[in-house]
C-alpha positions in Angstrom: 0.0 0.0 0.0 1.3 3.4 -0.9 2.2 6.0 1.8 -0.4 8.7 2.5 1.3 11.9 1.5 -0.7 13.8 4.2 1.1 11.8 6.8 4.2 14.0 6.1 4.9 17.4 7.6 6.3 20.0 5.2 9.8 19.5 6.8 9.6 15.8 6.1 8.5 16.4 2.5 11.5 18.9 2.1 13.8 16.0 3.0 12.2 13.6 0.6 11.6 15.9 -2.4 14.4 17.8 -4.0 14.8 20.7 -4.5 13.1 21.4 -1.2 11.1 24.3 -2.4 8.9 21.8 -4.3 7.6 20.8 -0.8 6.0 24.2 -0.5 4.4 23.9 -3.9 3.1 20.5 -3.0 1.7 21.8 0.2 -0.1 24.6 -1.7 -1.7 22.1 -4.1 -2.8 19.8 -1.3 -4.0 22.3 1.4 -4.9 25.4 -0.6 -6.1 24.1 -3.9 -7.5 20.8 -2.6 -5.9 18.9 -5.5 -7.3 15.4 -6.0 -4.6 14.2 -8.3 -0.8 14.7 -8.6 -1.4 15.1 -12.3 -3.2 18.4 -11.6 0.0 19.9 -10.2 1.2 21.4 -13.4 4.0 23.5 -12.0 5.7 20.3 -10.8 8.0 18.6 -13.4 6.3 15.6 -15.2 8.8 13.1 -13.8 8.2 14.4 -10.3 4.5 13.9 -10.7 5.1 10.4 -11.9 7.3 9.7 -8.9 4.7 11.0 -6.6 2.0 8.8 -8.2 4.3 5.8 -7.8 5.1 6.4 -4.1 2.2 8.2 -2.6 -1.6 8.3 -2.4 -3.4 11.7 -2.2 -6.9 10.2 -1.6 -6.8 7.9 1.4 -10.5 8.6 2.2 -13.6 8.4 0.0 -17.1 9.7 0.9 -19.6 6.9 1.5 -22.5 8.9 3.0 -23.4 12.5 3.8 -26.4 13.5 6.0 -27.6 17.1 6.1 -29.4 18.6 9.1 -31.8 21.5 8.9 -29.5 23.4 11.3 -26.7 23.4 8.7 -24.7 20.5 10.2 -23.4 17.9 7.8 -22.3 14.4 8.9 -19.9 12.4 6.8 -19.1 8.7 6.7 -15.6 8.2 5.2 -14.2 4.9 4.0 -10.5 4.3 4.5 -8.3 2.4 2.1 -8.8 -0.9 4.1 -12.6 -0.6 3.9 -13.1 0.6 7.5 -15.1 3.7 8.1 -15.0 6.8 10.3 -17.3 9.7 10.9 -16.6 13.4 10.7 -19.0 16.3 11.3 -19.2 19.9 10.0 -21.0 22.1 12.5 -22.4 25.4 11.4 -21.9 27.6 14.5 -23.0 30.9 13.0 -24.7 31.8 9.8 -23.3 34.3 7.3 -24.6 37.8 8.0 -25.0 40.7 5.6 -25.0 44.5 5.9 -28.1 46.4 4.6 -26.2 47.1 1.4 -25.8 43.4 0.8 -22.0 43.3 1.6 -20.9 40.5 4.0 -20.8 41.5 7.6 -19.7 38.1 9.0 -18.7 34.9 7.3 -20.1 31.6 8.5 -18.3 30.2 11.5 -17.6 26.4 11.4 -16.4 23.8 13.8 -15.2 20.4 12.5 -15.4 17.4 14.7 -12.8 14.8 13.6 -12.1 11.2 14.5 -8.8 9.8 15.6 -9.5 6.1 15.7 -11.6 3.4 14.0 -13.7 2.4 17.0 -12.5 3.0 20.6 -11.0 1.0 23.4 -12.5 3.1 26.2 -15.9 1.4 26.2 -18.2 4.1 27.7 -21.6 2.6 28.5 -23.4 5.5 26.7 -21.3 5.6 23.6 -22.4 3.9 20.3 -18.9 4.0 18.9 -17.8 1.7 21.7 -20.3 -1.0 20.7 -18.3 -1.9 17.7 -15.0 -2.3 19.6 -11.6 -1.0 18.5 -10.2 -1.7 15.1 -7.1 0.6 14.7 -5.6 4.0 15.1 -5.9 6.5 12.3 -2.6 7.8 10.8 -1.9 11.5 11.0 -2.7 11.8 7.3 -6.1 10.1 7.7 -6.9 12.6 10.5 -5.8 15.5 8.4 -7.6 14.3 5.2 -11.0 14.5 7.1 -10.8 18.2 7.2 -9.4 18.6 3.8 -12.3 16.7 2.3 -14.8 18.7 4.2 -13.3 22.0 3.2 -13.2 21.0 -0.4 -16.8 19.5 -0.4 -18.2 22.7 1.2 -16.2 25.2 -0.8 -14.6 26.6 2.4 -11.7 28.7 1.2 -8.2 27.8 2.3 -7.7 31.0 4.1 -10.9 30.6 6.1 -10.2 29.4 9.6 -12.3 26.8 11.3 -12.2 25.4 14.8 -11.2 21.8 15.2 -12.2 19.4 17.9 -10.8 15.9 18.3 -14.1 14.8 19.6 -15.3 12.2 17.0 -14.8 8.5 17.1 -11.9 7.3 19.3 -9.8 8.4 22.2 -7.3 11.0 20.9 -4.7 10.4 23.7 -4.8 6.7 22.9 -3.3 7.6 19.5 -1.1 10.4 20.9 1.8 10.4 18.4 -0.5 10.6 15.3 -2.8 13.1 16.9 0.1 15.4 17.8 1.5 15.1 14.3 -1.8 16.0 12.8 -2.0 19.0 15.2 1.3 20.3 13.8 0.3 19.6 10.2 -3.0 21.5 10.6 -1.1 24.4 12.2 1.5 24.8 9.5 1.2 28.4 8.3 1.8 27.3 4.7 -0.8 24.6 5.0 -4.2 24.9 6.6 -2.8 27.5 9.1 -5.2 26.4 11.9 -3.5 27.8 15.0 -3.2 25.4 17.9 -5.5 27.7 20.0 -8.3 26.8 17.5 -7.7 23.1 18.1 -9.2 21.2 21.0 -8.3 17.7 22.1 -11.1 15.9 24.0 -10.1 13.0 26.2 -11.9 10.6 28.5 -9.2 11.3 31.1 -6.0 9.4 30.4 -4.2 11.3 33.1 -0.7 10.1 32.3 -1.2 11.0 28.7 -2.6 14.4 29.7 0.6 15.0 31.6 2.7 13.9 28.6 0.6 16.2 26.2 1.0 19.1 28.6 4.8 18.8 28.6 4.8 19.2 24.8 3.4 22.7 25.3 1.6 22.7 21.9 -0.8 25.5 22.9 -3.9 23.4 22.2 -7.1 23.5 24.2 -8.0 20.6 26.5 -11.5 19.1 27.1 -12.2 16.5 29.7 -15.1 14.1 29.2 -16.1 13.9 32.9 -19.7 12.9 32.9 -19.8 11.9 36.6 -18.7 13.4 39.9 -17.7 10.3 41.9 -15.7 7.3 41.0 -18.5 4.8 41.6 -20.8 6.3 38.9 -18.0 7.2 36.6 -16.7 3.6 36.6 -20.2 2.4 35.7 -20.4 4.9 32.8 -16.7 4.8 31.8 -14.8 1.6 32.8 -11.5 3.5 32.1 -12.1 5.2 35.4 -10.6 2.2 37.1 -7.2 3.0 35.6 -7.6 6.8 35.6 -9.8 7.9 38.5 -11.2 11.4 39.0 -8.5 12.4 41.4 -5.7 11.6 38.9 -7.5 13.5 36.2 -8.0 16.6 38.3 -4.3 16.5 39.3 -3.2 16.3 35.7 -5.5 19.1 34.7 -4.2 21.4 37.4 -0.7 21.0 35.9 -1.7 21.4 32.3 -0.5 24.6 30.6 -3.4 26.8 29.6 -3.4 30.1 27.8 -4.3 32.9 30.2 -7.4 33.7 28.1 -8.5 30.1 27.9 -10.2 27.6 30.3 -10.0 23.8 30.6 -13.3 22.5 29.3 -15.2 19.8 31.1 -17.7 17.9 29.1 -20.6 16.7 31.2 -23.1 14.4 29.3 -26.4 14.8 31.1 -28.4 11.6 31.3 -31.9 11.6 32.7 -32.1 10.2 36.3 -28.4 9.2 36.2 -26.4 12.4 36.8 -28.9 15.3 36.4 -29.7 15.9 40.0 -28.7 18.8 42.3 -26.5 16.6 44.4 -24.3 16.0 41.3 -24.2 19.7 40.6 -23.0 20.4 44.1 -20.3 17.8 43.9 -19.2 19.1 40.5 -18.8 22.6 41.9 -16.6 21.3 44.7 -14.6 19.1 42.4 -13.6 21.9 40.0 -12.8 24.4 42.8 -9.4 26.0 42.0 -9.5 25.1 38.3 -10.0 27.8 35.6 -12.8 25.7 34.1 -15.7 25.9 31.8 -18.4 23.2 31.9 -20.3 22.2 28.8 -23.6 20.5 29.7 -24.5 18.1 26.8 -27.9 16.6 26.2 -27.6 12.8 25.8 -28.7 11.9 22.3 -30.6 8.6 22.4 -30.1 5.9 19.8 -31.7 2.6 19.2 -31.1 0.0 21.9 -29.8 2.3 24.6 -31.3 2.3 28.1 -30.3 5.9 28.7 -32.7 8.9 28.2 -32.4 12.5 27.2 -32.8 14.8 30.3 -35.7 17.3 30.6 -34.9 20.9 29.6 -35.9 22.2 33.0 -33.4 19.9 34.8 -30.6 21.0 32.5 -31.4 24.7 33.2 -31.6 24.1 36.9 -28.2 22.3 36.8 -26.7 25.2 34.8 -28.2 27.9 37.0 -26.8 26.3 40.2 -23.3 26.3 38.8 -23.4 29.7 37.2 -24.8 31.5 40.3 -21.8 30.1 42.2 -19.3 31.4 39.8 -18.5 28.4 37.6 -18.7 29.2 33.9 -21.3 26.8 32.5 -23.1 26.5 29.2 -25.7 24.2 27.8 -24.3 23.0 24.5 -26.9 23.4 21.8 -27.6 19.9 20.3 -26.8 19.8 16.6 -28.1 17.3 14.0 -31.0 15.9 16.0 -32.9 15.3 12.7 -30.0 13.1 11.4 -27.8 10.5 13.0 -26.7 12.7 15.8 -25.0 10.2 18.2 -21.4 9.6 17.3 -21.1 6.2 15.6 -24.8 6.1 14.6 -24.3 6.8 10.9 -21.5 4.1 10.7 -23.8 1.5 12.4 -26.7 2.3 10.0 -24.4 1.9 7.0 -23.1 -1.5 8.3 -26.7 -2.7 8.8 -27.9 -1.3 5.4 -30.3 1.1 7.2 -29.0 4.4 5.6 
């Protein structure tokens, strides 16, 4: 199997392709012009294009399915070269706005949710991705290509910045080397130029890996999937808590380098009659004391076969108000894509069963 050219940083390409300035031209074709073939790269010598065709692949993913939501979200199911599939989501966070004279006041604002693994080892009880088990890690290039394909498919110009969240299928810190490499490729100013402060890594709490990531000082944002305020419940929901308990996660977070203007995000998936009570809100407030934190309350998105239920809106608001009134920055994340396969892994499962 040919190497995925998106696996390589510009510096690595400069070592492999001579003269080295050709690497910049190649980067421009891949990440600015969204080229789908080496043969399109007419300012490269013909023999170089042939060599690239012989050694590398430029299209490691192909689109199997796309679902469009009425809220502007688009969910993609991509097939990898080995036939496995991953999901990626384009979230429209703000519509384009115009001045009275018809000129553009604000462009659309997008967030792209990317996957880092095929399946997942963590095995969270509420997660559909976990039901299929773990197949393999994605390479850096397979991670990077998810965004490139989405930008190309939605005519998002190369100089338009998007926010990136490693919050799709998989546990990013369980694939640390490839995720870190993709962070750097995304951030290259001559590539996609997505600064690290626009990138967020979401983890279920692998505390030793959080410490390792922090020592790299990449400048990325950190999000912790907490979902429970005591080890007993968290272990029921997230078996990984046995290896990485809440105390170890809080310790690692307190040592993680965060930009002065940023906060560590704590994702709290709210499940009806499981963790939506005021006692949990009080424990959460105590747990995050002394941390520059932001809490995202997330509605559980039900899927076929799950025992868990979506919480009532009034309970979400009561939970939020309790925390906010006591000084903890807390938002209720607006659910996106409820009219399509909203739960992560749902589109993949439907395609496997032929239900699409």
